[in-house]
C-alpha positions in Angstrom: -48.8 11.3 -226.4 -50.3 14.1 -228.4 -50.4 17.8 -229.1 -53.1 20.2 -228.0 -54.1 23.7 -229.1 -57.0 26.1 -229.0 -58.3 29.6 -228.2 -60.7 31.3 -225.9 -62.4 34.7 -225.9 -65.5 35.4 -223.7 -66.7 38.0 -226.2 -66.7 35.6 -229.2 -69.2 33.1 -230.5 -67.0 30.9 -232.6 -69.8 28.5 -233.6 -71.4 31.4 -235.5 -68.5 31.2 -238.0 -67.6 27.6 -237.5 -65.9 26.9 -240.9 -63.5 29.8 -240.4 -62.5 28.8 -236.9 -62.3 25.1 -237.6 -59.9 26.0 -240.4 -57.7 27.8 -237.9 -57.8 24.9 -235.5 -56.9 22.6 -238.4 -53.9 24.8 -239.1 -52.7 24.7 -235.5 -53.2 20.9 -235.6 -51.1 20.6 -238.8 -48.3 22.7 -237.2 -48.0 20.1 -234.4 -48.8 17.0 -236.5 -45.5 15.3 -235.6 -46.7 15.1 -232.0 -49.8 13.1 -233.1 -49.5 11.5 -236.5 -52.3 8.9 -235.9 -55.4 11.1 -235.6 -56.7 14.6 -235.2 -59.9 16.5 -234.2 -61.4 19.9 -233.3 -64.2 21.2 -231.1 -66.1 24.5 -231.1 -68.5 25.6 -228.4 -69.5 29.3 -227.7 -66.3 31.2 -226.8 -63.9 28.2 -226.9 -62.2 26.2 -229.6 -60.0 23.1 -229.0 -57.7 21.2 -231.3 -55.9 17.8 -230.9 -53.5 15.6 -232.7 -53.1 12.0 -231.4 -50.4 9.4 -231.0 -52.3 6.2 -230.1 -51.0 4.6 -226.9 -54.1 4.0 -224.7 -57.5 3.0 -226.0 -56.7 2.8 -229.7 -60.3 2.4 -230.7 -62.4 5.0 -228.7 -59.9 7.4 -227.3 -60.4 10.2 -229.9 -60.1 13.9 -228.9 -61.2 16.5 -228.2 -63.7 14.7 -226.0 -66.9 16.2 -224.7 -69.6 15.2 -222.2 -73.0 16.9 -221.6 -74.9 16.5 -218.3 -78.0 18.5 -217.2 -77.4 21.1 -219.8 -73.7 21.5 -219.0 -71.1 20.7 -221.6 -67.5 20.1 -220.7 -64.8 19.3 -223.3 -61.1 18.3 -223.0 -58.0 18.3 -225.2 -55.3 16.5 -223.4 -51.6 15.4 -223.9 -50.1 12.9 -221.6 -50.5 9.7 -219.6 -52.3 9.2 -216.3 -50.6 6.3 -214.7 -53.1 5.8 -211.9 -56.1 6.0 -214.2 -57.4 2.5 -213.3 -57.6 3.4 -209.6 -59.3 6.7 -210.4 -61.7 5.1 -212.8 -62.7 2.4 -210.3 -63.3 5.1 -207.6 -65.5 7.1 -210.0 -67.5 4.0 -210.9 -68.1 3.4 -207.2 -69.5 7.0 -207.1 -71.9 6.1 -209.8 -70.1 7.3 -212.9 -70.3 5.3 -216.2 -67.7 5.3 -219.0 -68.0 4.9 -222.8 -64.3 4.5 -223.5 -61.2 2.9 -222.0 -59.2 6.1 -222.1 -57.6 8.2 -219.4 -59.0 11.2 -221.2 -62.5 10.3 -220.1 -61.4 9.6 -216.6 -60.0 13.2 -216.3 -63.1 14.7 -217.9 -65.5 12.7 -215.7 -63.5 13.4 -212.6 -63.5 17.1 -213.2 -67.3 17.2 -213.8 -67.8 15.4 -210.5 -65.1 16.9 -208.3 -64.1 20.2 -210.0 -60.6 21.5 -210.6 -59.1 19.8 -207.5 -59.4 16.5 -209.2 -56.1 17.3 -210.9 -54.4 16.8 -207.5 -55.3 13.1 -207.7 -53.5 12.6 -211.0 -50.2 10.8 -211.1 -48.8 11.3 -214.6 -47.4 13.6 -217.2 -49.9 15.9 -218.8 -51.2 19.2 -220.1 -54.9 19.6 -220.2 -57.2 22.2 -221.8 -60.7 21.8 -220.2 -63.7 23.9 -221.2 -66.7 24.3 -218.9 -69.7 25.8 -220.7 -71.7 26.4 -217.5 -68.9 28.3 -215.9 -67.9 29.9 -219.2 -64.3 29.2 -218.3 -61.3 27.5 -219.8 -58.7 25.8 -217.6 -55.1 25.0 -218.7 -53.3 22.5 -216.4 -49.7 21.4 -216.5 -48.1 18.5 -214.7 -46.2 19.0 -211.5 -42.7 19.0 -212.9 -43.4 20.3 -216.4 -42.6 17.1 -218.3 -45.2 18.1 -221.0 -45.0 21.6 -222.6 -47.8 24.1 -222.8 -47.4 27.7 -224.3 -49.8 30.5 -224.6 -50.2 34.1 -225.8 -52.9 36.7 -225.3 -53.8 38.6 -228.5 -56.4 41.3 -228.4 -58.4 39.6 -225.6 -58.0 36.2 -227.1 -56.1 33.5 -225.3 -54.3 31.2 -227.7 -52.5 28.0 -226.5 -50.6 25.1 -227.9 -48.3 22.3 -226.9 -45.5 23.8 -229.0 -44.7 27.4 -229.9 -45.1 26.6 -233.6 -48.7 25.9 -232.9 -49.2 29.5 -231.7 -47.6 30.9 -234.8 -50.3 29.1 -236.8 -52.9 31.4 -235.3 -53.4 34.6 -237.3 -51.6 37.6 -235.9 -49.1 35.9 -233.6 -45.6 36.6 -235.0 -42.1 35.6 -233.9 -40.5 38.7 -232.3 -37.5 39.0 -230.1 -36.7 41.8 -227.7 -33.7 42.4 -225.4 -35.1 40.0 -222.8 -35.4 37.3 -225.5 -31.8 37.9 -226.7 -30.7 37.6 -223.1 -32.6 34.3 -222.9 -30.7 33.0 -225.9 -27.2 34.2 -225.1 -27.1 34.6 -221.3 -29.1 31.5 -220.4 -29.5 29.3 -223.5 -30.1 26.4 -224.0 -32.0 26.9 -220.8 -34.8 29.3 -220.6 -36.8 31.0 -217.8 -39.7 29.0 -216.6 -42.9 30.7 -217.5 -41.4 32.2 -220.6 -41.3 31.2 -224.2 -38.3 33.4 -225.2 -40.3 35.0 -228.0 -41.9 38.3 -227.1 -45.4 37.8 -225.7 -45.1 34.0 -225.6 -45.6 32.6 -222.2 -45.6 29.1 -220.7 -48.0 27.6 -218.2 -45.9 26.9 -215.1 -45.4 23.3 -213.8 -47.9 22.5 -211.1 -50.2 25.3 -212.1 -53.6 26.0 -213.7 -54.3 29.0 -215.9 -57.9 30.0 -215.3 -59.5 32.1 -218.0 -63.0 33.6 -217.8 -64.9 36.8 -218.5 -62.7 38.8 -216.1 -59.4 37.7 -217.7 -56.8 35.1 -216.9 -55.2 34.2 -213.6 -52.7 31.5 -212.5 -53.2 29.2 -209.5 -50.8 26.6 -208.1 -52.3 23.2 -207.4 -48.9 21.7 -206.3 -45.7 23.2 -204.9 -42.6 21.5 -203.6 -42.3 21.9 -199.8 -39.5 21.4 -197.3 -40.3 19.1 -194.4 -38.3 17.6 -191.6 -37.0 14.1 -192.6 -37.7 11.7 -189.7 -36.9 8.3 -191.3 -33.8 6.4 -190.4 -31.2 5.5 -193.1 -32.6 2.0 -193.4 -36.2 3.3 -193.7 -35.1 5.9 -196.2 -33.4 3.3 -198.4 -36.5 1.0 -198.2 -39.0 3.8 -199.0 -36.8 5.1 -201.9 -36.5 1.5 -203.3 -40.3 1.1 -203.1 -41.0 4.5 -204.7 -38.6 3.9 -207.6 -40.0 0.4 -208.4 -43.6 1.5 -208.0 -43.1 4.5 -210.3 -41.5 2.3 -213.0 -44.3 -0.3 -212.8 -47.0 2.4 -213.0 -45.4 3.9 -216.1 -45.4 0.6 -218.0 -49.1 1.3 -218.6 -49.7 1.0 -222.3 -51.9 -0.8 -224.9 -48.9 -1.3 -227.1 -45.4 -2.8 -226.4 -43.0 -0.6 -224.4 -39.2 -0.4 -224.5 -36.4 1.2 -222.5 -33.2 3.3 -223.0 -30.2 1.5 -221.5 -26.9 3.3 -221.1 -25.4 0.9 -218.6 -25.5 3.6 -215.9 -27.4 3.0 -212.6 -30.4 5.1 -213.6 -31.4 3.5 -216.9 -30.3 0.1 -215.6 -32.8 0.3 -212.6 -35.6 1.2 -215.0 -34.7 -1.6 -217.4 -34.4 -4.2 -214.7 -37.9 -3.4 -213.2 -39.5 -3.4 -216.7 -37.8 -6.6 -217.8 -38.8 -8.5 -214.6 -42.5 -7.4 -215.0 -42.6 -8.3 -218.7 -41.0 -11.7 -218.0 -44.0 -12.5 -215.7 -46.1 -12.0 -218.8 -43.8 -14.2 -221.0 -42.5 -11.1 -222.8 -39.0 -9.7 -223.5 -38.2 -6.0 -223.1 -36.7 -4.2 -226.1 -33.8 -1.9 -225.0 -31.6 0.6 -226.9 -28.2 2.1 -226.2 -26.6 5.0 -228.0 -23.0 5.8 -229.0 -21.0 7.6 -231.8 -19.2 6.0 -234.6 -15.4 6.2 -233.9 -15.7 6.8 -230.2 -13.9 3.5 -229.6 -10.9 5.1 -231.4 -11.1 8.7 -230.2 -12.5 8.4 -226.6 -10.3 9.7 -223.8 -11.5 9.4 -220.3 -11.9 12.6 -218.3 -13.5 13.8 -215.0 -16.9 14.3 -216.8 -16.9 11.0 -218.8 -14.7 8.5 -217.0 -15.7 5.4 -219.0 -17.5 4.2 -222.1 -20.9 2.7 -221.9 -20.8 -0.5 -224.0 -19.2 -2.9 -221.5 -21.8 -2.0 -218.9 -24.6 -2.3 -221.4 -23.5 -5.8 -222.3 -23.5 -6.7 -218.6 -27.0 -5.5 -218.3 -28.2 -7.3 -221.4 -27.0 -10.5 -220.0 -28.4 -9.7 -216.5 -31.8 -8.5 -217.5 -32.3 -10.7 -220.6 -33.4 -7.9 -222.9 -33.7 -7.8 -226.7 -31.1 -5.1 -227.2 -30.0 -2.9 -230.1 -26.9 -0.8 -230.2 -27.6 2.4 -232.1 -24.7 4.4 -233.6 -24.7 8.0 -234.8 -22.2 9.4 -237.3 -20.9 13.0 -237.6 -23.1 13.3 -240.7 -26.2 12.0 -238.8 -25.9 14.5 -236.0 -25.1 17.4 -238.3 -28.1 16.4 -240.4 -30.3 16.6 -237.4 -28.8 19.9 -236.0 -31.5 22.1 -237.6 -34.3 19.5 -237.2 -33.7 19.8 -233.4 -34.5 23.5 -233.7 -37.6 22.6 -235.7 -38.6 20.3 -232.8 -37.9 22.7 -230.0 -38.8 26.0 -231.8 -35.7 27.4 -230.2 -31.9 27.0 -230.4 -31.3 24.0 -228.1 -28.6 21.7 -226.8 -26.8 21.6 -230.1 -25.5 18.1 -231.0 -26.5 16.8 -227.5 -30.1 17.4 -228.8 -29.6 16.6 -232.5 -28.1 13.2 -231.7 -30.9 12.3 -229.3 -33.4 13.3 -232.0 -31.6 11.0 -234.4 -31.6 8.1 -231.9 -35.3 8.6 -231.2 -36.0 8.4 -235.0 -34.4 4.9 -234.9 -36.1 3.7 -231.8 -39.5 4.6 -233.3 -38.9 1.9 -235.9 -39.3 -0.7 -233.2 -41.5 0.9 -230.4 -43.7 3.9 -229.9 -43.3 4.0 -226.1 -40.0 4.0 -224.1 -39.0 4.5 -220.5 -35.8 6.4 -219.7 -33.6 7.0 -216.7 -33.7 10.8 -217.1 -33.8 13.1 -214.0 -32.1 10.9 -211.4 -29.0 13.2 -211.3 -31.1 16.3 -210.6 -33.1 14.6 -207.9 -30.5 12.4 -206.2 -27.5 14.8 -206.5 -25.5 13.2 -209.3 -23.9 16.3 -210.9 -20.4 17.6 -210.0 -21.8 20.9 -208.8 -23.6 19.2 -206.0 -20.2 18.5 -204.5 -18.1 21.4 -205.8 -17.1 24.0 -203.2 -16.8 26.6 -206.0 -20.5 26.0 -206.9 -21.4 26.5 -203.3 -19.5 29.8 -203.1 -20.5 31.2 -206.5 -24.0 32.8 -206.6 -24.8 31.9 -210.2 -26.2 28.9 -212.0 -23.7 26.1 -211.1 -23.7 24.7 -214.7 -23.0 28.1 -216.2 -21.1 30.1 -213.6 -19.6 32.7 -215.9 -20.9 34.8 -218.8 -17.4 35.1 -220.2 -17.4 32.0 -222.4 -20.8 32.9 -223.6 -19.5 36.2 -224.9 -16.5 34.7 -226.6 -17.9 35.0 -230.1 -20.3 37.9 -229.8 -19.7 41.4 -231.1 -18.7 44.1 -228.7 -21.8 46.1 -229.7 -24.1 43.2 -228.7 -22.3 42.6 -225.4 -22.6 46.3 -224.5 -26.3 46.5 -225.5 -27.4 43.3 -223.7 -27.5 43.2 -219.8 -26.4 39.6 -219.9 -24.8 39.5 -216.4 -27.7 41.4 -214.8 -30.4 39.3 -216.6 -28.8 36.0 -215.5 -28.3 37.2 -212.0 -31.9 38.4 -211.7 -33.5 35.1 -212.8 -31.0 33.2 -210.6 -31.9 35.2 -207.5 -35.6 34.9 -208.3 -35.3 31.1 -208.1 -33.2 31.2 -205.0 -35.8 33.4 -203.3 -38.5 30.7 -204.1 -36.5 27.8 -202.7 -38.5 26.1 -199.9 -36.4 26.1 -196.8 -36.7 25.0 -193.2 -35.9 27.3 -190.3 -33.5 24.7 -188.8 -31.4 24.3 -192.0 -27.7 24.9 -191.5 -26.1 27.3 -194.0 -24.6 24.3 -195.8 -27.9 22.4 -195.9 -29.7 25.7 -197.1 -27.2 26.0 -199.9 -27.7 22.3 -200.9 -31.5 22.9 -201.0 -30.9 26.0 -203.2 -28.7 24.0 -205.7 -31.3 21.1 -205.7 -34.1 23.5 -206.4 -32.1 25.3 -209.1 -31.6 21.9 -210.8 -35.3 21.0 -210.6 -36.5 24.3 -212.0 -33.8 24.9 -214.6 -31.4 22.1 -215.6 -33.9 19.2 -215.3 -36.5 21.4 -217.2 -34.0 21.8 -220.1 -33.4 18.0 -220.3 -37.1 17.3 -220.0 -37.7 19.7 -222.9 -35.0 17.9 -224.9 -36.6 14.5 -224.2 -40.1 15.6 -225.0 -39.3 17.4 -228.3 -36.8 14.9 -229.7 -39.1 12.0 -229.0 -42.4 13.6 -230.0 -40.9 15.0 -233.2 -40.6 11.3 -234.2 -43.9 10.1 -232.9 -42.2 8.4 -229.9 -43.5 8.7 -226.3 -40.6 8.9 -223.8 -41.5 8.5 -220.1 -39.4 9.5 -217.1 -40.4 7.3 -214.1 -37.6 8.7 -211.9 -39.3 12.1 -212.1 -42.4 10.8 -210.4 -43.5 13.7 -208.1 -43.7 11.3 -205.1 -39.9 10.6 -205.5 -39.1 14.3 -205.9 -41.2 15.3 -202.8 -39.5 12.6 -200.7 -35.9 12.8 -201.8 -35.8 16.7 -201.8 -36.2 16.4 -198.0 -33.7 13.7 -197.4 -30.5 15.1 -195.7 -27.4 15.1 -197.8 -25.5 12.6 -195.6 -28.3 10.1 -196.6 -28.4 11.1 -200.3 -24.7 10.9 -200.6 -23.6 8.5 -197.8 -19.8 8.3 -197.3 -19.4 10.7 -200.2 -20.8 8.2 -202.8 -22.5 10.1 -205.6 -26.2 9.1 -205.7 -25.5 6.7 -202.9 -29.1 6.6 -201.7 -30.3 5.5 -205.2 -27.5 2.9 -205.4 -28.4 1.4 -202.0 -32.0 1.4 -203.0 -31.1 -0.7 -206.0 -28.9 -3.2 -204.3 -31.2 -6.1 -204.9 -31.9 -5.2 -208.5 -28.5 -4.7 -210.2 -25.1 -6.3 -210.6 -22.6 -4.6 -208.2 -20.3 -3.4 -211.0 -23.2 -1.6 -212.7 -24.7 -0.4 -209.4 -21.5 1.3 -208.2 -20.2 2.4 -211.6 -19.0 6.0 -211.5 -21.4 8.4 -213.3 -20.8 8.9 -217.0 -23.3 11.2 -218.7 -25.0 11.1 -222.1 -22.3 10.3 -224.7 -21.1 12.6 -227.4 -18.6 12.3 -230.2 -14.9 12.8 -229.6 -14.0 12.7 -233.3 -12.0 15.8 -234.1 -13.3 15.9 -237.6 -16.8 16.8 -236.2 -15.5 20.0 -234.8 -13.9 20.8 -238.1 -17.2 20.2 -239.9 -18.8 22.7 -237.5 -16.1 25.2 -238.0 -16.3 25.0 -241.8 -20.1 25.3 -241.6 -19.9 28.4 -239.4 -17.3 30.0 -241.7 -19.6 29.3 -244.7 -22.6 30.7 -242.9 -20.7 33.9 -241.9 -19.7 34.4 -245.6 -23.3 34.7 -246.6 -24.4 38.4 -246.6 -28.0 37.5 -245.7 -27.1 35.3 -242.6 -28.8 36.8 -239.5 -25.9 35.7 -237.3 -23.5 38.0 -239.0 -24.9 40.9 -237.0 -24.3 39.1 -233.7 -20.9 37.4 -234.1 -17.5 39.0 -234.5 -15.7 37.3 -237.4 -12.2 37.9 -235.8 -13.3 36.3 -232.6 -14.7 33.3 -234.5 -11.5 32.9 -236.5 -9.4 33.0 -233.3 -11.7 30.5 -231.6 -11.5 28.1 -234.5 -7.7 28.4 -234.6 -7.4 27.4 -230.9 -7.9 23.8 -229.7 -11.2 23.2 -228.0 -11.2 22.3 -224.3 -13.7 19.5 -223.5 -12.8 20.0 -219.8 -14.3 23.5 -219.6 -17.9 23.4 -220.7 -20.0 26.6 -221.0 -23.2 24.8 -220.2 -23.4 21.7 -218.1 -21.0 18.9 -218.6 -21.4 18.3 -222.3 -21.5 21.6 -224.0 -17.9 22.8 -224.7 -16.2 24.4 -227.7 -17.8 22.3 -230.5 -21.2 22.6 -229.0 -20.8 26.4 -228.9 -20.2 26.4 -232.6 -23.2 24.2 -233.2 -25.4 26.4 -231.0 -24.5 29.5 -233.0 -25.4 27.6 -236.2 -28.7 26.8 -234.6 -29.3 30.4 -233.6 -28.7 31.5 -237.2 -31.0 28.8 -238.6 -33.7 29.7 -236.0 -33.6 33.4 -236.8 -33.8 32.7 -240.5 -36.3 29.8 -240.5 -38.8 31.5 -238.1 -38.2 34.9 -239.7 -37.7 36.3 -236.2 -38.1 40.1 -236.0 -35.5 41.5 -233.6 -37.0 44.6 -231.9 
């Protein structure tokens, strides 16, 4: 994995002042250096500049970027972040067509494929990627993003210049782009956060290349074009055929994503999702005489403080131990203390460039920092719940009847700490409703869908565009901040395309949550793991952690210069801290309740201060 950056202006000749513009590219590279600590490079040609920082995974010797090729007076250059899992097949086909290669990298496969087949070559890619591709003959720059938005790509247009970067911090390294926040941005933070609208970067004038899209920039400006969109189709397979095809897709996706020139590992929680990924990986490595490294995460003291509830019915460790014995992995149990996750709370903001999922994100960042000591590539079980219907709101009649985001159905808890003036000045309800309805209107439907099946499609589509996107952002930033590449095989676009059109009675047969995925894994897992009731990512239940957060927020509010003072009502904060938190009533998803709201507000304050955000 890597970080990309650059700029384009058809009226400029950057090569005429090469030292100045290379220095700017170097600055953008340094801003994103944690994404690619192993190497870096720049490229200038006419009206385009490209930057790249590299984490070495494939072709460690000759895979440097940006990479350029010249043929018949036409120069094309690429800066690319990602992995193309079908690169060997694509390379073989290009060689049959007469192409030759100087490297063993997937970067050269993309560049060569584009020069031979044009922009449509991106449709052949199976992988996670963002690509900046400069074509000197066309005088155009193309920015591509993978189908589901696993890899990030932001941009801004400043005085006719397009500036882009993998992370927002890369944009702020370009002269003249400043962190500003208008009312829409404040609504993103308080009405939607830690989610954000797709296509937006929260900061004013910061945008995001949409998943499955290409941003085409030339002398007549920039335009967006979709190269992939999710479609609704009639499902004609029988239940037996559906299980068989799902099983093949899952196993094939995991095997494809094991592509690496260095050893891989896997996250193992003991749930069905990560256990399926682990089993397939472990079996494939055993054929090579190798043992898979696996990692599980928990919090110090949870054996003492954990209490089962409807969201987290059981602890992970007993199931992890069953899987270690079953799959024969080399396993490490990683623990996080209150101090560890508090220490990473602000680092998580540094990684995301935005307030994020509070300790749900800071703890993941901490765990990734430990995994990196052993492996630079890991596979995870992320995204199965969004794709296969694992969350409570897929089954909750209230979520069906309430026309709002099912993981955040009310603005009331979000306003619990805010000043009356801020609540009155921000159209939080209207903003959240508008972006919700926009997504609903985009949901691909079939004319023959029943009202109930239509609503299920809407909830599934909301999850793909919003909730899954938030978790993918968390996984990308927390891993890449530590120089770790985390892959998500269950988010293979072929699985998403197929399962989106599977009727609910097949996805959830006999009311069994993720029943289709479980049946697809019947020959791969022990039955007690396969049919285990869903338990999400762990968090601490130690009451002293909430006290630490409360004390930190009180201390922050006592500082006259703290930006959050203008946004929070001290009386509401005191009343909130005096009342017991209710883990059963989250304000975002299943994991973000009272303590996480306190942590989120601390992150907001740090973010406003660290980034020197100008509120307009």
